[in-house]
N, C-alpha and C positions, 0 to 999 in steps of 0.2 A: 283834457287828458289828466291833469292833476286831480280834478274832482272825481274822475272815474276811478283813479287809483286809490282814492281815499274813501270811496263810497262803500258802505257795508255790503257784503255779498248776500244774495238772496238765499232763503232757507233751502230751496230745492237744489241749489248748486253747491252748498257748503259741505266741506269735508268735516270730520270731527274736530280737526284742529282749527279750521276756519270758524266753526261755530263757537269755539272757545274764545277766539279773538273777538268775534262779533258781540258776544255777551259782555266781554270785558270792555269793549268799545262803547257799548250802549250804557254800561254803568258809568263809565267815565264821562260820557256826554250828559248824563242826567245830573251828575254832581256839579259840574261847573263847565264853563266853556274854556277849553285849553287853547293857548296861543303859542305860536312859534315866532320867536323874535330873531330876525336875521338882517343885518345891515340896515337897521333903522326902520324896517317895514314890518307890519303886523298883519296876521291872517288868522282867522279862526279855523277850527277843525272842519267845519262844514264847507269851507272853501270860499266864504264871503270875504271880500277884500275890505279892509278897514280904511286904508289910505290909498295905496297904489297897487296895481297888479304886479305879479312877479314876472321876471324875464324867463326865457326858455331854459337857460342854464340853471337858474335858481329852482325852477320847478323840477328839473331833472335831479338835482341834488336832494331836494326834499323827498322825491319819490324813492330814490335809492335808500335814504335813511329809513323811510317807513318800511320798505321791503326787507331791509336787514332786521328791523324790529319783528316783523312777521316771522322771519326764519328763526330767530332766536326763541320766540314764543313757541313755535312748533317743536323745536328741539327740546325745550324744557318740558313741554307737555308730554312728548314721547318718552322722555326719561322718567317722568312721574308715573306714567302708565305702566312702564316696564317694572318699576319698583313696586307698584301696587300688585302687579301680577305675581312677582316673586314672593311678596309677602303673603298673598292669598294661597299660593302653592305650598309655602312653608307651613302655614297654619293648617291647611288641609292634611298635609302629611303628618303633622303632630297630633291631629285629632283622630287619626285612624287607630282603632283598637287592634292591637296585635296580640293574638293568642300565642301560647307556648309552642304549638306545633309549627306554625309558619314563621316564628321569630328568626330562626337561623337563616331561612331563605331570604327574608327581607334584609337582614344584616349583610348577607353576601351581596345583595343587589346594591345596597348603599355603598359598600366598599368598592364595587365595580364602578359605580358612578364617580366616586371620589378619585379613583385611579384614572378614569378617563379624563376627568377635569384636570388632574395634575399633568397628564401627558399631552394636554392640548388638543384632545380629540374634538371637543366642542368648539364651534366657531366663536370667535370673540368679535367685539365691536371693531369697526374699521378705525384704525388709528388716525390721529389728526394729521394734517398736511405737514406740520413741522417735525414729525417724528419719522425717523428712518425705519423702513421695513426691514426686519431681520431675515437674513438669508441662510446663514450657516457657514459653509465653506470649510476652512481648516478645522474649526472647532467640531464640526460634525464628523470629520474624519478622525479626530483625536478621540471621540467618544465611542468609536467602533471597537468592539472586542473580538479580535480574530488573531490569526497567526502573525500578521504584519504590524500589529499595534506597537509592539516593542520597538521595531525598527523605525516606525513612523515617529514615535516619541523622541528617539535619539536623533533623528534627522531634523526635526522641527524645534525641539526644546533641549536637546543634548542631555537628556536624562531618561531614566526608566519610568514607566507608569507608576511603579510603587513609590519612588522618591517624589514624584509629582503629587501623588495623593497625600503623602505625609506632609508636604509643604502646604498644600491646599487646606488640609484639615487644621493645621496649626494656625493658618492665617484667616480661617473662615470667621472667627469671632470678631476680627477687625474689619471685615469686608461685608457685613450684612447690610442689605439695602432696605429702605422703607418701601412697603407695598404701595403702589400708586393705583389710581382709578383706571387709567387707560390700558396698562399692560403690567405683566409680571416683571419684577426687578431682575437684574442680572445676577446670576448665581456666583458665589465666591470662586468656584473652580474655574469658571469661564474668565473671570476677572484676572485670576492668577495666570491662567494660560496665555491670555493676551499680553500681559506685561512681560512674561518670559519670552514669548514669541517676538515681541518688539525688540528686546535686548539681544536675542540670539540671532535674528535674521536681519537686523538693521533696516527693516522695511519702514517706509514712511507711514505716518498715521493714516493717510488716505488709502493706501493699498492694504495696510495691515488690518484696519477696521473692516474693510470689505471682506477680508478673509474670515472674519469672525462674525459678520453680520451685525455690527454695531455702528453707531455713529462716531464721528471724529471726536466730538466732545466727550463721549463716553470713554473713548480710548485714552484721551488725555487724563481724565479723572481716574481711570483704572491704573495707569502707570504711577500716578501720584499716590494713590491709596495703597498699592502693593509695596511701593518704596517705604512708605510710613509704617506699614504693617511689619515688614521685614526688620526694620530698625527697632521696632517695639518687641516683637516676638523672639528675636534671636540676638538679644543683647550680649550673650556670653559667647558668641561665635568668633568675635574678634577681641581677644583679651591677651594681655601680656602673660606668658606662661608661668604657672605656679604649680607647686606640688608635683604630682606624677608627670604631668605634661612637661614641666621644666626639666625634670630629670631625664626624660626621653630626649629633649632637644639638646641638652648639654652633652649627653652621652654620644649622640650622633656627631656633633662637631668635634668632640674629643677624638673619635675614630679618624677624623679627617686631619688631625694634627693641630687643632685649635681648642685647647681646654678652656672651659668656662665661657664659651662663646654662646650668645643668645640668638643670633640670627644675622641676616645680611640685609643691608639697606641700599636702596637705589630709588631713582625717580623715573617716571615715564610720562610722556606727553599724550594727552587725550585730544585728538584733532577735532576741531569744530569749525563750523562756518563763522564768518565774521560776526561777532555778537552785536546786536543792535543796542543803541544808546550807550555804547562804551567806546573808549579810545582803542582803535584797532591796533595801534603800535604797541600797546601793553601786552596784547596776546600774540604778537608776531614774534615767533622764535627764530633762532639762527638758521633754521632750515627753510625759512620763508613760508611758514604755514601758521595758521592760527591754532592755538592749542592752550590747554590748561594743564598745569603740573600736578602730578599725583605722586606722593612719597609713600613707599611701602616697605615694611620690614617683614621678611619671610624666613622660615626655617628650612631645613633640608628636606622636609616632607611637603614643601611648597605651601604650607599653611600661611595665611596672612595673619601676622601678629599685631601689626599696627598700620594704620593708614591715615594719611593727611593729604587732603585734596582741596583745590579751589583757587590757588593763586595763578596768575597769568603765566603763559609759557615763556615770557621773556625773563622771568626770574631764574637765577642760578640755583643749582642744587644746594650750595652752601647757605644761601639766603633762605631757602625753603626749610632746611633743617633747623636754622636758627629761629624761624618763626613758628615752628611746630611745638606742640606740647611735649614731644619726645625730648627735645633739647632741654626744656625747663625741668623736666623730671630727672633727666640724667645729671644735670648740673646741681640739682638739689639733693642728689643721692637717693632719690625715691625709685629709680628705675632698676638699678642693680643692687639688690639687698641680700644676695646669697653670701655664703662663706667665701673668703678669698682663696685663691690658688697660688701656690708658690711656683715661680718660674726661675730659670737660671739668672745669674747676676743679682740674686736677692730681690727680684721683682715680684711684687704681690699684686694681683688683679682681682677685683670683685667680678667683673664681667666686661664684655665689649661686643661690638658689632663689626662686621666685615664690610668695607666699602671700596669703591674704585678711587682712582686718582682725582676725581672731581671733588673729593672731600680732603681737607687737610688732616694730617695725623693728629689724633687726640687721645686722651686717656681711655676713651670708650669707642673709638672708631679706628680700626687697624686697616691701613691701605697698603698696596704693594709698593716696592721700591721704585719701580719705573726707571726711566732714563734710557739712554742710547747704548752706551758702553757699560754693560753690566758684567759683574763677576758671575761665573757659572752657578755659584751657590745662591746668588740673588735671583738668578733666573729660575732656579728650582723653587725657591720660596714663592716667587710671584706666580708660578704655574699652579702650585698647591692652593695659594690664596684665590686665584681666579677660578679654579675648579670648585672650591667650596662656595665662593661668591656667586657662581652661576646658578645657584638655587633660586635667587630672586629673579633672574632673567627667565628661567624656566617657568616660574610662577606667573610672570607677565605673559609669557607665551600661552600658557593654559588658560589664563583668565580672559585675555583678549581674543584668543582663538575660539573659545566657546561663546562668549558674549561679544559678538562682532560689531555691535553698535559702537563700542568704544575703540574699535580697531581702525576705522576709517573716519573721515571727516563727515560730520552730520550737523543738522540744525537742531539746536537744543535750547532749553530754558536754563539760563545761567544760574538762576536761583535754586533749581532742583538738581542740577548736574552733580554737585558733590554728594548729595544724599543718594542719588541713583548709583554712583560708582561705589559707595560704601555698601549699598544693598547688593550689588553684584559681587563684591568681595565676600559678603556673607554667603551668597549662593556658591561661590567658589569653594569655601571651606566645607559647606554642607556636602557638595558632590565628592570632595576628597574623602571625607569621613564615610560616605556611603559606598566608596569603592568604585565610582563611575570612572571608567578609563577615558583617556584622552586620545583622540585621533590626531596623529602628527600631520596628516594631510591638511588639517585646518590651518596650518602655518604656511601653506603654499597656495598661491593663486596664479591664474593665467592673466597676464597683462593685455592691454589693447593690441599689442603687436603679436600676440599668440605665444609668447615666451613664458614658461612657468618659472616663477621666482618666489623667493621667500618674502613674507609680508613684513612691513615695517612696524615694529612694536613700539616705536616712539621713544626708544632709549638712545639719547644722544651721548656719544662717547665724548669725554673731555678733550678739548683741543690741545691742552697742555697740562702738565702736572701742576698741582697747586703749590704755591710758595710755602717753603718750610719755615719761614721766619716766624710765622704765627704759632708754630707748633712748640710745645714744651719739651724739655728734655725727657720727662717721664714718658711722653707719648712715643718718642723715638726708641727709648730703651725698651718699652713694652714690645715693640715690633722686633727689636733685636733679640729679646729674650725668647719670643716665639720662634724666630728663625733658628736660634741656637738649640731650642728644644727639638726642633725637627731635624737637627743635625746638619745645618747649612751654615755658611759663613755669614756673620752679621756685620752690619755697617759699623764703622768706628766713629763714635760720636764724642770722642774725648777732646776734640778741639784741634788747634793747630800748634805748630812748634815742636819742641823737643819731646813733649808728652806723647806724640804720635808713635815714637819708637817703643819697641818692647822694653819693659822695665829692666829685665835682667840684662839685655844687651847694653843699656846705658850704664848700669852698674859695673858690668864686666869691663867696660872701657876705662874705668877710673884707675885700675891697677894698684889700688892701695887698700890696705886693711881698714884704715880709718874711714875711707869713703864708704866701704861696705857696711861697717858698723853704724855709721851715721845715718845711712839710708834705712837701716833696719833697726833703729833704736827702740821701736815699739814692740820688737819681737818678744814674745813669751811662748812658753811651751803650752799652748792653749789647745788641749785635746777637744774641748767642746766645739771650737771653731772647725776643726777638721772633721768632726763627726756630724756637723750640720750638713744639710743638703748642699749648700753652696760650696763649702770648703771640701767636702768629700768628693764632689763632682770634679773639682780641679785636681785633686790628688789622683783620682781615677784616670783622668785624661793623660797626665804625665806618666803615670805607671804603665798605661797601655802602650804609650810610645816607647818607653824604655824596654818593656818586655818584648815588643816586636823587634827592636834592633838587636837585643841580646840573642834572640833566636836566630837572627841572620848571622850574627858573629859565630854562633855555634854550628852553623850549617844545617839547622833544623827547619822544618816547615813553620813559618811564622804563624802565630795565632791570629784569629780574625781581629780586625781593628776597625773602628768606626770611620766612615768615609770623610767626616769633617776634619779629621786630623791630617795636617799637611805633612807629608813625608819629605825627607831631605832630597835636595836636587841631585841629579846624576853626577854633577861635578865632585861631589863628596864621595869618596870610596866607601862601598858597603859590600863586604865580602866575608868569607869564612876566615876566622883566625885559627890557624892550626896549632900554634904554640900555646900550650896550656897556661904558662906563666903570663904571656901577653894577653891571653883571653881574660884571665883573672884581673889583670891590671886594667883592662878596658872596662870590665864590669864594675870595678871599683870607681873608675872615673865617671861612669854613667850614673852610679848611685850618688856621687857627690853633686853632680849637676841637678839631680832631682831634689836632694836635700836643700841645697842653697837656693834653688828656685822657689821652693815652698816657703823657705825662711823669708826671703825678700817679699814674696807675694803677701804673706800674712802682715808684715809690717806696713807695706804700702797700702793695703786695703784699709787698715784702721787709721792711717795717716791722712788719707784722702778726705777732702771736705764733703764729697758726695760718695757715700759707700757703694751705691749702686754702680757708679762709674768705676770704682775700684774693682768690684767684681767683674765688670765688663772687661777692663784691661787684663785682669788675671786670666779670664777665659780666652781672650785674644792671644795671649802668650802661649797658653797651654795648647791651643789648637794649631797655631801657625809657626811657632818658633821652638817649642820644647824638643820636638824630634830632631830638628836640625842641630841644636846645641848638643844634644846627647850624641849624635853621630859624629860631630866634630871632635868631641872629647874622646870617643872610643877609637876612631880610625885615624884621626889627625893628631892625637896626643895632647890636646889642650887640657891643661891642669886647672881645675876650678877650686883652687885653695884660696878662699877669701877674695875671689874676684880677679886673681892674676891670670894672665894668658900665656904664661911660660910653657913652652912645649916640653914634653917628656918623651923619652924614647920608649 
């Protein structure tokens, strides 16, 4: 049997390919006698045993090897013959003399042949067994140009065909493939479409690649290459605002009551399957899910200004911000470089961000007051802060709603996940700039029980408010100054003890001229102080309160007064004074209260070791106590001559 398989075929039964092998076999046999060595036994090509005969299994193995050699030789010969035929045809075509009259027709024919080859009209060689046959699917539907193409693009890729073509053209130079012998390479637009479809539909690689008619390996490489291309081609899509963009961002936050604010900061969890070759407890968050933390800064237009992603889900938001480059740049003074803005209490701020109670108050992160028993003014401030801070939450909703792979738990490569999320943030900004609307229905889904509920964006609310001990006084005063600017009651950060009382109330209780003069020993008639923004604001508050109460005493309609000024309690009489002389005396006493209060405030502000706290105490008195003191002097006859409290009729 072995000898028969090795015997050269007869000329009458030889095919062209077998004749080639026979010729080569004969040449080899004339040169020398070839030997196959296997397990210590030798046999020549003619089948004569040198030592021992081969077993049945050994003969079958040798026959299989020889048959494989025959097949390989036939394939190579066939390839050479086809190459020779193509070369002969090309040479014949080039040798044809083309006259001027028939030149146009032949050129058209050549163009038609080239077009047919590009469209795949000519059959190609059968691909190898390890290559996946391409089918089409979703990609073929995306290539259709009809009335439903726009809706189909928005349904599958969440963008319009025009935006997709712009992205594909920008990334095409980064996604060019090398032409291979067996098949045409994947086109850049198909590679981009698959990566976008993978992120938008959160389908697995197995089902997603079938929809595009490519292999799983090709899908993995496509996502990796598109991620790298987006990071390289759109470097300027995620940048800290400068120039005109910075002016637009600051103006938008100023309209919300937060001047010189650059954005809102928060973290979201990207849910993943348990990562391989990693400690699962590191990625196990407090909601008992495996996740990765992503910190994002967004503006009111939902643009992503800064992103930091990659740390395990068990890390707290404070630790994430401390580890990010954002913290290092802010502490070094490289993040906020704009001109400072003057706030009440003499507070100057270059800029800041808005955060939730998961962050401690700092000079560049303003958080709400929080707490259980809040003053109504604090509640108003927190509501405004929450409304403005909601921009980052809406940004997360739009980002994860469109790119749903990062909305639910999925199996991912931990090495490329941070880059993929940054790439998706780039696409998020591109779609906002292109004016692509967001469908709010993407934030809702039907659960296994058939109930429609809102999706989990992975934003874990802080269980409790961060400790204020690590916060500086400047951080708290910044929040108070912003609250005061919005016309709400600010927290008192003056400390404990006697200093908590209003300054004028303490001085009024001393009942001595010497006590008043000692407390105001630094008093000077400093017009520049009262003309500055801080001093003038205090004068305006007390003057508004006095004008309001004088109008009540006259029986006239009181002028509008800001809501932050606390009016006297109902226990203090406030009525029209009919007697002209009593009215004039009451007005004189009210003017004395204003004059002495400003006198004491000026001296106390410059005596204080912390001038910002001095301004803060002055504002507290002007808002909460000035109107009450003026009313007591006008209707209860308190005489404010050098701090005495003797009544006058």
